Structures are given as C-alpha cells and as structure tokens.
N, C-alpha and C positions, 0 to 999 in steps of 0.2 A: 504493500500500500504506500502511496506517495505521502510525503510529509505535508502537513497542513500549510506550511509556508510556501511550498512549491505549488500546492493547489490554489492558494490565495492569489499568487501571481498569474497562474493560468486562467483562473476564473475572471480576474480583473481585466486581463488583456482581451479575453473572448467577449465579455459583455460590452466593453468599450467599442470593439470593432463591430459587433452586431448592431448596436444602437446607432452607430455612425452610418452604417449601411442602410438601415431601414428608416431612420429619421432624418438623415442628411445633415447631422450635426454631431460633433464630437462633444466630449465632456471634459471638464477641468480635472476631475479626479474620480476614481472608482475605488472605494475603500471596502475591503472584504474582511469579514470576521467569521471565524468558524468555531462552533461548539457543537459537535455532532449530537444529534442528527440535523443541526441547523447551520446553514450558511447565509449570513445576512450581508447584503451588498448595498452600500450607501452611495448614491450618485450625486455629484455636485456640478452646478453650472450646466444644466441640461434643459434646454428649451429651443426647439427648432424654429427657424424663421417663420414658417407658416403658423406655428403655434403662437408666436409673438403677436402676429396680426389678430388672431382670434382673441387673445388675452386683452389686446387694446380695445376690442369691441365688447368686452365683458362676457366672453364666451368660455369661461374656465370650465364649466360643466361639459361643454362639447369636447374640449381638449382632453379632459379626463376620460370621457366615454370612448373617444377614438383610440387613446392609448390603451385602455383596457381591452378593446377589441383586437388591437394589433398584438398585444402581448399574449392574449389568449390564442391567437393564430400562430404565434411563435413558440408556444408551449412545447409542442412535440419536437421542434427543431433544437431548442435549447437542451432538452433532455437527451436527445440523441448525440448532439455534438459534444456535450460535457461527459457523457459516458465514454465516448471514444477518446477524447483528448485528456481527460483528467480522472477517468475511471470512477465517475460519480454516478451512482444509481439514484436519480432524483424521482421522488414520489409525487410531490406537489410543488407548485410555484405560486407565490403570493406577491402582489405588487401594490404600491400606493405612491402618490405623488404630492409634493408640496410645490405647486406651480409658482406661488409668490416668491419662494426662496430658490426656485429653479433646482429643486432637489427631488430625489426619488429613493425608494427602497424596494429591493427584491428580497424575498425570503425563499430559499431553496430548502425543502424538507427532504432529507435523504431517506431512502428505503432501507434503513438499517437500525439496529438497536442503538440508542443513545449512550453516551458515556455516563456512568453513574454520577449523579449530582454530588459534588463534594460538600454541599451545604454551607459553603462560605459566602457570607454577605459582607459588604463594606462596613468598616467600623462605624458605629453610630447610627446604622440603619436598623430599625426594628422590623424584622420579617412579619411578625404577627400584625402590626399596624399597617404594613404595606398590603398584605393580603386582604385585610378588612376594608381598606380603602378601595381596592379593586372590586370587591364585592359590592360596595355601595355605589360605585360608578356604574357597574353592570346592572344593578337593580334599577337605577334611575333611567338607563337607556332601554333596558328590556327586562331581564330577570336575573336572579342570582345564578351564577354558573354552577353546574354540577361538579366541575373540577377546574382548578386553577394551578398552572405550573409556571414557575418563574425561573428564567435562566439569565445569569449575568455573563454575557459573551465577553465583556471586558469592562473596566471601570466606567466606561461612558455609554455602553449600550446594554439595555435591559430588554429581553424578549419575554412577553407574557402570552401564554397559550390558555385560552378558556374553552371549555367543552360544555355543551348543553346550555346554550344561552338564547336560542330562538324562541320567541313567543308565537302564539297561534296565528296572529294576523300576518306575521312575517313569513311563516310557513305557507300560508295561503298565497301570498304575493309571489313567493318562489315557485309554487305549483303553477301559477298563471303567467310565468315567464317575465316577471318584473324584477329579475335579479339585479340588473345594472342600475335601475332606478333606486332600488333598495340600498345598494352600496353607496350611491351618490348622496342619499339622504343620511345614512348612518355615519359616514366618515366625519363630516363636520360636527355632527352632534356629539360623537364620542370624544373627538379632539377637544371640543369646548368643555365637556364635563371633566376631562383629565386636567386641563389647564385651570379650571375653577375648583379643583379638588385640593386635598391636603397633601398630595404626593410630594410636592416640592419640599414641604416642611419635613416630611418623613425621610426623604432622601438627603436632606440638608444641602441640596443643590438645585439649581434651576434646570427645568426641562427645556431644551432648545428646540426639539422637534418631536412630533408624534406621527406615527404611521400605523394604519390599521388595514386589515383585510380579513376575508372570511371564506371558509368552505361551507357553503350553505347545505350541501348534500350531507356532509358528515357532522354538521352543527358544531363547527370549530371556528373560533375567532382568534386572530393574532393582534397584539399591540406591540409596537417597538418604540421604546423611549430612548431618545438621545439626550444625555444629560451633560452639563458642563463640568469641567474639573472642579474639585472642591475648592481649590485656592482662588478660583475666579468668582466665587459667590460674592455678590454685592459690589463687584468692580464695575 
C-alpha cells in the first residue's frame, strides 16, 4: 500500500488537473488530508469565468446546481482513475462549495475499514459538549441523529458523520426527485445554525468555513469544519 503522503500528492495533482479540464480554470491550491477511510480535499481560488458572470447576476444557486450535476457525472471517472493511479477503492464522493470564498470541499469515502479512533481530542476541547452541540444543531435542522462520529483529520479540520437524520417530509421530497432542491435548501440552513451555535466556544477557536453534504439513500450526512489555529483566536 502506498504511503499517505504519496497518495496526498497524487490525489492533489489529479483533482487539480481534472477540474482545470472540465471547468476551464485552475486552482490556487489543493490541500489533501487523509484519515482512513476518509480523504478530504480543500480547494482554494476556484471559480470559472462563466461562473463569475452568473455570480455577478446573483445566480449562486444555479452555479451550485451545475457543479453538483457535473461532479455527479464525474463520479465514476474519479473512482476509476484514482483506483488505477493511487490504488484507492472509493465508495462515495461528497462535495460542497463556498462560492463567496471561491473554495470547495470533496470528501472521498474509501471502501475499507477505518483506522481505529485513537480518541485524542485537542487540549481544552470537551468531547461531550461538542457532541451535545451537534445534537442540538441537528435537532433544530431536522432531528437528533441516530449516530454521530467525529474525526479530527488534523488540528484544523474536523469531519462529522451523522447517521439517521432525515425526517419524513425530507424522505418524501427525495422519493419525488427533489434531491438537488433539498440540498440547496439544507446547506445554508445548517451552515447558519453551526455559525450561530456554541461550537466556537467549545473549540476555543473560530470556525473559518463549513461544508456539508448528504447521502440521502443511506440517510448519512457529513459536516466538515475548518477551524483557525488556536494562536490566531481574536487576532
């Protein structure tokens, strides 16, 4: 098996080239973090010329919808290419975009058993309070999750996986093919709830970005929090 540092470089180069080909625009940086079975890819300075035009006309929703459709179309290609080049057996791919910041996030979920959680949390962060706050946020947006898992990929990236969060009206919308509309409505709602929550106080650091995505078929939702270094708090 290849070392994670080698995989990070291969994934970074591949994703940068792929997005340049299909969007006609390169990125300033592609930052890859691995904690199996998750690979999180943070994109910076990513906004194509045609998207800039749509954004100037207040069509952010359309940009996100087009991106979601394109990434869904590329799903199979990404899985096949990274299996060949980096020996990664990818089960699912999740995406979200922060168009105002020209950033994006991809979550690759590998089809393998995850490394055992070492249980380590940053000093001064209360895991119990963190979990309870995620429960409260989820209850306000839909319902209390049946299961919550939290993974610190590194000191600045927290990945939260929630299982069993869909309410009945959401399930009916999904059955009636309103999946994309549901995503477009849920993303700003959950981001607002997170920013208005007590998570920053619990983390003792500011949250700089929030990304969300779901697998509605399996009733799984992901949240990725980007947090600033502790020493930057209040600067």
